[in-house]
C-alpha positions in Angstrom: 75.0 -50.1 -19.6 76.5 -47.6 -22.3 78.9 -50.4 -23.7 76.2 -52.2 -24.2 74.0 -50.2 -25.8 77.0 -48.4 -28.0 77.6 -52.0 -29.0 73.9 -53.1 -29.8 73.6 -50.3 -32.0 77.0 -50.6 -34.3 75.5 -53.6 -34.7 72.1 -53.1 -36.5 71.6 -51.9 -39.9 70.3 -48.1 -40.3 66.6 -49.3 -41.7 66.0 -51.1 -38.4 67.5 -47.8 -36.7 65.4 -45.3 -38.3 62.8 -47.9 -37.7 63.4 -47.6 -33.6 63.8 -44.4 -33.8 60.5 -44.0 -35.3 58.5 -45.8 -32.9 60.6 -44.9 -29.7 60.0 -41.0 -30.7 56.7 -40.8 -32.7 55.2 -44.0 -32.5 55.2 -44.6 -28.7 54.4 -40.6 -27.6 52.2 -40.3 -30.1 49.8 -43.9 -28.3 50.8 -42.7 -24.7 48.8 -39.3 -25.7 46.2 -40.7 -27.8 45.5 -42.9 -25.0 45.6 -40.2 -22.1 43.5 -37.5 -24.5 40.7 -40.5 -25.5 40.7 -40.9 -21.5 40.3 -36.9 -20.8 38.3 -36.2 -23.5 35.5 -39.1 -22.2 36.0 -37.7 -19.0 35.4 -34.3 -19.7 32.5 -35.4 -21.5 30.7 -37.4 -18.5 31.5 -34.2 -16.6 29.8 -32.0 -19.1 26.7 -34.3 -19.3 26.5 -34.2 -15.2 26.6 -30.3 -15.3 24.2 -30.0 -18.0 21.8 -32.6 -15.8 22.7 -30.9 -12.6 21.5 -27.5 -14.7 18.5 -29.0 -15.7 17.5 -30.4 -12.2 17.9 -27.0 -11.0 15.8 -25.5 -13.4 13.6 -28.2 -13.4 13.6 -28.3 -9.4 12.7 -24.7 -9.5 9.6 -24.9 -12.1 8.2 -27.9 -10.5 8.7 -26.2 -6.9 6.9 -22.9 -8.2 3.9 -25.3 -8.8 3.5 -27.4 -5.7 3.8 -24.2 -4.1 0.3 -23.0 -5.4 -1.2 -26.1 -3.8 0.6 -24.9 -0.3 -0.5 -21.7 -0.4 -4.2 -22.7 -1.3 -4.1 -25.4 1.5 -2.6 -23.1 4.4 -5.4 -20.5 2.8 -8.1 -23.5 3.7 -6.3 -24.2 7.0 -7.8 -20.9 8.0 -11.1 -20.8 6.3 -14.0 -20.5 9.2 -16.7 -21.1 6.7 -14.7 -24.0 5.4 -15.3 -25.3 8.7 -18.8 -24.0 9.5 -19.8 -25.9 6.0 -17.9 -29.0 7.0 -19.5 -29.0 10.8 -22.8 -27.9 9.9 -26.0 -30.3 10.3 -28.5 -30.5 7.5 -31.7 -32.2 7.3 -32.7 -31.4 3.9 -30.7 -32.0 0.0 -32.1 -28.7 -0.2 -30.4 -27.3 2.9 -27.1 -29.1 1.9 -26.7 -27.8 -1.9 -27.6 -24.1 -0.7 -24.5 -24.7 1.8 -22.4 -26.0 -0.9 -23.4 -22.9 -3.4 -22.7 -20.2 -1.0 -19.3 -21.9 -0.9 -17.9 -21.6 -4.2 -14.2 -21.6 -2.9 -12.8 -25.1 -4.5 -14.1 -23.8 -8.1 -12.8 -20.4 -7.6 -9.2 -22.3 -6.6 -9.4 -24.4 -10.0 -10.8 -22.4 -12.2 -7.9 -19.7 -11.0 -4.8 -21.9 -10.6 -4.1 -23.7 -13.6 -1.1 -25.9 -11.4 -4.1 -27.8 -9.7 -6.8 -30.0 -11.4 -9.3 -30.4 -8.4 -9.6 -30.2 -4.6 -11.6 -32.2 -2.6 -12.1 -32.8 1.6 -13.0 -35.8 3.5 -14.7 -35.2 6.4 -16.4 -37.6 9.2 -20.6 -35.7 8.4 -23.4 -38.6 7.2 -25.6 -35.2 6.3 -23.5 -34.0 3.8 -23.6 -34.8 0.2 -20.8 -35.8 -2.3 -20.4 -33.4 -4.3 -17.0 -34.2 -5.4 -15.1 -31.3 -3.6 -16.8 -31.8 0.1 -17.2 -35.8 0.5 -18.3 -37.7 3.5 -15.5 -40.3 4.4 -16.6 -44.2 3.8 -15.0 -47.0 5.1 -13.0 -47.8 2.2 -11.3 -44.7 2.0 -10.3 -44.9 5.9 -8.6 -47.9 4.8 -6.0 -46.2 2.6 -2.7 -45.6 4.0 -2.3 -42.0 2.7 -5.9 -41.2 5.3 -4.6 -42.7 7.7 -1.3 -41.0 7.7 -3.4 -37.6 7.8 -5.2 -38.8 10.4 -2.2 -39.1 12.6 -0.4 -36.3 11.9 -0.5 -33.0 13.2 -1.3 -30.6 10.0 1.7 -31.7 8.2 2.1 -31.6 4.7 2.4 -34.7 2.5 2.9 -35.6 -1.0 1.4 -38.9 -2.2 0.7 -40.3 -5.5 -3.3 -40.8 -5.2 -6.0 -42.5 -6.7 -8.8 -40.2 -7.5 -12.1 -42.1 -7.0 -14.1 -40.0 -9.5 -12.1 -40.9 -12.7 -9.9 -43.7 -11.3 -6.5 -41.6 -12.3 -3.7 -41.4 -10.2 -2.1 -38.1 -9.3 0.4 -36.1 -7.3 -2.0 -35.2 -4.1 -1.3 -32.8 -1.9 -1.8 -34.9 1.2 -2.8 -32.3 4.7 -5.7 -32.8 7.5 -7.8 -29.2 8.4 -8.2 -29.2 11.9 -11.5 -26.9 12.9 -10.9 -25.8 16.0 -13.9 -24.4 17.1 -15.7 -27.8 16.1 -13.1 -29.9 17.5 -13.3 -32.0 14.5 -11.0 -32.2 11.4 -10.6 -33.3 7.8 -8.5 -34.3 5.0 -7.5 -32.3 2.3 -6.1 -33.7 -0.8 -5.0 -31.1 -3.7 -4.5 -32.9 -7.2 -1.6 -31.7 -9.0 -1.8 -30.9 -12.9 -0.3 -34.2 -13.8 0.1 -32.3 -17.9 1.9 -29.5 -16.8 4.3 -31.8 -14.5 4.6 -33.3 -18.0 5.2 -30.4 -19.7 8.1 -29.7 -17.4 10.4 -32.5 -17.8 9.5 -32.6 -21.3 12.2 -30.3 -22.6 14.7 -32.7 -21.1 16.7 -34.0 -23.4 17.5 -37.3 -21.0 15.2 -39.5 -19.2 14.0 -37.3 -16.5 10.9 -38.2 -14.2 9.4 -36.7 -10.8 9.4 -39.8 -8.2 7.2 -39.7 -5.1 8.1 -42.5 -2.9 8.8 -45.0 -5.4 6.2 -43.9 -7.8 6.7 -42.2 -11.2 4.4 -39.7 -11.0 5.4 -37.5 -14.4 8.4 -38.0 -16.8 9.4 -36.6 -20.5 8.4 -39.9 -21.9 4.7 -40.7 -20.9 5.1 -44.5 -21.0 7.4 -43.8 -17.5 4.0 -42.6 -15.6 2.6 -44.8 -13.4 5.4 -47.4 -13.5 7.7 -47.7 -10.0 11.0 -47.4 -9.5 11.7 -51.7 -9.0 9.9 -51.5 -12.4 12.9 -49.9 -14.2 15.2 -52.9 -12.6 17.2 -50.0 -10.7 19.4 -51.0 -8.2 17.7 -51.3 -4.3 20.7 -49.5 -3.4 19.6 -46.6 -5.4 15.4 -46.5 -5.1 15.7 -44.8 -1.9 18.5 -42.9 -2.0 17.2 -39.3 -1.7 19.9 -37.2 -3.7 23.9 -38.0 -5.1 24.8 -39.2 -8.6 25.6 -43.3 -9.2 26.6 -45.6 -11.7 24.2 -48.6 -12.5 23.0 -50.9 -15.3 20.1 -51.1 -16.6 19.8 -53.6 -18.6 23.2 -54.0 -20.7 23.3 -50.5 -20.5 26.0 -48.7 -18.5 23.9 -45.2 -17.0 24.8 -42.6 -14.3 21.8 -41.6 -12.3 21.5 -37.9 -10.9 18.9 -37.3 -7.9 17.9 -34.2 -6.3 15.7 -33.7 -3.5 12.6 -31.4 -3.7 12.9 -30.7 0.0 15.6 -31.7 1.4 14.9 -30.2 4.8 11.8 -32.3 4.9 12.0 -36.1 5.5 8.5 -36.9 5.1 8.0 -35.4 2.1 9.9 -38.1 -0.1 9.5 -36.1 -3.7 12.4 -36.5 -6.1 13.8 -36.1 -9.4 15.4 -38.6 -11.1 17.9 -38.5 -14.8 19.2 -41.5 -16.3 21.7 -40.9 -19.2 23.4 -43.6 -20.4 27.2 -43.3 -20.2 27.2 -44.9 -23.8 25.0 -42.4 -25.3 27.6 -39.5 -23.7 30.4 -40.7 -24.6 29.6 -41.6 -28.4 30.2 -38.1 -29.8 33.9 -37.8 -28.2 34.0 -41.7 -29.4 33.0 -40.7 -32.8 36.1 -37.6 -32.7 38.8 -40.2 -30.9 38.0 -42.7 -34.0 38.8 -39.7 -36.4 41.3 -38.7 -34.6 42.8 -42.3 -34.4 42.2 -42.7 -37.8 44.3 -39.7 -38.9 47.3 -40.1 -36.9 47.0 -43.8 -37.9 47.5 -42.7 -41.6 49.9 -40.5 -40.7 51.9 -42.7 -39.0 52.1 -45.5 -42.0 53.1 -42.3 -44.2 55.5 -41.7 -42.1 56.7 -45.2 -41.7 56.3 -45.6 -45.7 58.8 -42.8 -45.7 61.4 -43.9 -43.1 61.3 -47.1 -45.1 61.8 -45.6 -48.3 64.5 -43.2 -46.8 66.0 -46.4 -45.6 66.6 -48.2 -48.6 67.6 -44.9 -50.2 70.4 -44.6 -47.5 70.9 -48.5 -48.0 71.5 -48.8 -51.7 74.1 -45.8 -51.7 76.0 -47.7 -48.8 75.8 -51.1 -50.5 77.3 -49.5 -53.6 79.9 -47.8 -51.3 80.7 -51.2 -50.1 80.8 -52.8 -53.3 83.6 -50.5 -54.6 85.3 -51.1 -51.7 85.5 -54.5 -51.8 86.7 -54.3 -55.2 89.0 -52.1 -54.7 90.9 -54.8 -51.6 90.9 -57.3 -54.4 93.2 -54.7 -56.2 91.2 -53.4 -58.9 91.9 -49.5 -58.3 91.1 -48.1 -61.5 87.9 -47.6 -60.4 85.6 -44.4 -59.8 82.8 -44.3 -57.2 79.6 -42.3 -59.2 77.9 -41.4 -56.1 76.4 -37.6 -56.2 74.8 -35.5 -53.3 76.4 -33.2 -50.8 75.5 -35.1 -47.8 77.7 -37.1 -45.9 77.9 -40.4 -48.3 78.2 -38.0 -51.1 81.0 -36.3 -49.5 82.4 -40.1 -48.0 82.3 -41.0 -51.5 84.4 -37.8 -52.9 87.0 -38.9 -50.5 87.0 -42.5 -51.0 87.6 -41.2 -55.5 90.2 -38.9 -54.3 91.6 -41.4 -52.2 92.2 -44.0 -55.3 93.6 -41.0 -57.0 96.8 -40.9 -54.3 97.1 -44.9 -54.4 96.8 -44.5 -58.0 99.8 -41.3 -58.6 101.6 -43.9 -55.8 101.7 -47.0 -57.4 103.0 -45.2 -60.6 105.9 -43.8 -58.9 106.4 -47.2 -57.2 106.5 -49.1 -60.5 108.5 -46.3 -62.2 111.1 -46.4 -59.2 111.0 -50.5 -60.0 111.4 -49.7 -63.8 114.3 -47.2 -63.1 116.2 -49.9 -60.6 115.5 -52.5 -63.2 117.0 -50.9 -66.1 120.1 -49.8 -63.5 120.1 -53.7 -62.8 120.5 -54.3 -66.7 122.9 -52.2 -67.5 125.1 -53.4 -64.3 124.8 -56.6 -65.9 125.7 -55.7 -69.1 128.7 -54.0 -68.2 130.0 -56.8 -65.8 129.2 -59.2 -68.7 131.7 -57.0 -70.9 134.1 -56.8 -68.3 134.2 -60.7 -67.8 134.7 -61.0 -72.1 137.4 -58.7 -72.0 141.0 -60.7 -72.0 143.4 -60.5 -68.8 146.6 -58.1 -69.0 149.9 -58.7 -69.2 152.3 -58.1 -66.0 153.5 -55.6 -68.6 151.0 -53.5 -68.7 150.4 -53.0 -65.9 154.0 -52.4 -65.0 153.5 -49.8 -67.5 150.9 -48.5 -65.5 152.8 -48.0 -62.5 151.4 -50.9 -60.6 153.2 -53.5 -58.6 152.4 -56.5 -60.3 152.9 -58.4 -56.7 150.2 -55.7 -55.3 147.8 -56.3 -58.4 147.7 -60.1 -58.1 146.9 -59.3 -54.2 144.3 -57.6 -55.1 142.8 -59.0 -58.0 142.3 -62.2 -55.9 145.5 -63.6 -57.0 144.8 -63.8 -60.8 148.8 -62.8 -61.3 151.3 -65.0 -59.2 154.3 -63.3 -57.2 156.8 -63.6 -60.5 154.5 -61.8 -62.7 152.8 -64.7 -64.6 149.3 -65.0 -64.8 147.8 -67.9 -63.0 145.4 -69.2 -65.4 142.7 -71.5 -64.5 139.5 -72.5 -66.0 136.3 -71.6 -64.3 135.7 -75.4 -63.1 139.1 -75.4 -61.3 138.6 -72.3 -59.4 137.6 -72.0 -55.6 133.9 -72.2 -54.9 134.3 -69.0 -52.8 135.2 -67.2 -55.3 132.5 -68.7 -57.6 130.0 -66.8 -54.9 131.2 -63.6 -54.9 129.9 -62.6 -58.0 126.1 -62.2 -57.3 127.2 -60.3 -54.2 129.4 -58.2 -56.1 126.7 -57.3 -58.5 124.0 -56.4 -56.1 126.5 -54.5 -54.1 127.5 -52.0 -57.2 123.6 -52.2 -58.3 123.0 -50.4 -55.1 125.8 -47.7 -55.3 124.4 -47.0 -58.1 120.9 -46.5 -57.4 122.3 -44.9 -54.7 124.3 -42.1 -56.9 127.7 -43.3 -55.2 128.6 -45.3 -58.2 128.5 -44.4 -61.7 127.4 -47.1 -64.6 130.4 -47.3 -67.3 129.5 -46.2 -70.7 
């Protein structure tokens, strides 16, 4: 694998190496980090939104409970009020006596005037001698058929919150429903206390997300008034989430991806299904992180493009310098040694060019020495040939010169290749009559003399 990688990179151009290095070292890590940061930023945004919603819901829950606790306190007081029992179970023979009895019991009005958290109170009793003054109401058949009334009659003084229609104005209110037992009279009545819807809506109106107060499946208060009076089915909420008492759920409302946070106001009381729902769009939550992400990606992309352009420019500069060096090397390979490579710079390429010029200088000096040696050899060879030619033009010496010089004519004849006879007479033969072997000896003799002259073992005669 290592050999293959080395072989692969050695056959790759420098520009491609730089681009691949840029992709491997800069682009890929940047993309990985960008994707990781994008996912984490979205998660952080969703976690932050969920934590904010939980904080807001805790605040809403506390304020709502404070408002509803007023109705609880009033119901407990009335359940132990003996005067209310006497009023509800009295036998009245005239309208005056009923009005006088109502005048003697102003507690309902006082509670409504004293506590802004409630808007009205009424007690349903089965006493036909009473008059309906919108506070003490004789029960009619229509009221007896309602679900909340039947539940209250069957319960043992338990409390329930329901979204009930008030017959006086025809509006629906979040109402506390409780059976009041009059033990001395062995009778009972149903107490209904309407919570202040305006205050409930005011509590929820401060929330930035869609927040609503739900009784069973009815929306009794919300920060958007158009939601009040609708049911969860009207909002097309997933049926699996509609009846959940608490938790966080991801679902879709139409084309929107939403997160629904549910908080139960009375988690320990299964009879009271009163919940706070907060719905926020995931797209709205991640819109700001997405904007930041896209801005960061644009900046990163611009930086990558600039870096890529710089790499391409740098690779072109390096490639051009190497191409110039390659062209000069090719020209030197053809025998042109009179070149000089002009590449400036102190980097590796500049150092290589200077070494290349130094190499050319050394080659030129060496070639000069070789040429000078060849010229000397040629000059020596020419002089040797001239000397041989001069010796060949001289006449043969007679034998008496040889004898006078103290040389035996017979020995001299043998040394000179039998040029002289044993009797001292010269053997004169034409060149055409000479043996072929003797004729071929002359070039070899000249070459031996030439080599001896160059090596210093022989002197050139002048």
